[in-house]
C-alpha angles and dihedrals in degrees: 000000000000096000139352123220117199146127122271099259094181087057089052089063091046092052092048095049095042091051092049094048095045093047094049090047090052088054089059096243107157099203110010120210112216140181118215123210109198123194131247117309089220091064117076090205089067089063091049091053089049091049091056093045091050091056089064104029106042097060089051091049091049092051093048095246096117137023127211099206095181139002136168144161118261109223114230091357088276120166092215089063091050090051091051092051093050090048089052091049091053092046092052100038106024128235093305095108120133104185145012118209102203112185093213140012093252086063095043086055090062092041093054091049089055091048091049091057089053095045091244103119112131090016096079122059109238127192131194146165140228098046092246113189093246089050092052088050090051090050095054089043092052102243095106125036110198146009133181114242119212107194102220095190089058091052092047092050091048092051092047093049091050091047091052091050091051092047094049097041095246120150114270118198114195115175102201138052137204129202110231091177090256095069145309108301122199108248129199120191128204120219123266131203140209111237123202136160089271098057101029092109096051095046118027098023096039090053091044088233086142125006120256091235094055096047098046101037089093093068132055116273090242089064097047122101116243115285115260 
């Protein structure tokens, strides 16, 4: 490979964990109890998300400021496995859970279903990633709190611009590298963004990643922000 274009998946984990910790702190919870839903062990990205999460969570766990009461890997990134893990966490630790760090929206989907069955939706902070439509709907409805948005058009433009520079012999400066076991490959990373109920309009809707009508149809018109 000449160059690799991607998103910073370690930073994804950092954004998720930071949001969870900051939100729980703002709620005044002295020592939050969280459940962590890791991705599939067969996907290297799952380990990158965990690496970023660990950077934020482990020092807090070590200092006694936060407790991970339950965590597990979700085979094949399946929501049903996430639901099972959250159910097990509640069975073992009771309903006293403050946050769920779900590594992706497909996992937060299962987590929210488990919370619904326990009457805990909206009472537990839930993270995600990918800005799936159903996740964006959950965010505006108040059953999920955050997702990480990866702007695919920005990544595509970046890859196309780099390809053109390579094809025309123009200089290409790429600041990072990744080891793909065959060598160190130049790596460029597109920006990512936290998405919440407060900035949904200026991120997902503004980029037309999902239509306004589809996101907000799950809540009454009187609660929707003005159309763009």
